[in-house]
Residue, then its C-alpha position, 0 to 999 in steps of 0.5 A: x367205901x361203905x355199903x349203900x342200902x338199895x332202899x336209900x340209893x341206887x346206882x346211876x344209869x351207866x355202863x359200870x361195875x359195882x359190888x353187891x351184897x345178896x340177901x343170901x349172904x353172897x358178895x359179888x362184883x356185877x356189871x351193869x350195862x344199863x340201869x333203867x325202868x322196865x315194864x313189870x305188867x299192869x296193876x289191878x286198875x290197868x295202869x302200867x307198872x315199872x320196876x328197877x332191874x336192880x331190885x328185881x333180881x333173885x337172889x335179891x340185892x340188899x346193898x351195893x357199893x362202888x368199886x374202890x379206885x385202883x391203887x397205883x404203887 
């Protein structure tokens, strides 16, 4: 498995766990219960703005990867 830049690809909308790399150097497994556009207010000319919750996190996620399959002995 390789790290995927969030600028290149984002996880699919579903109930899943992924491994993420934060911009502060941390690495954690997180659970995504959903992944969809959320409102982020209005732009200068009054249009509705949307953002991805995955991209709107502090500290920011820089990379992610699917968890590897469970290895059965």
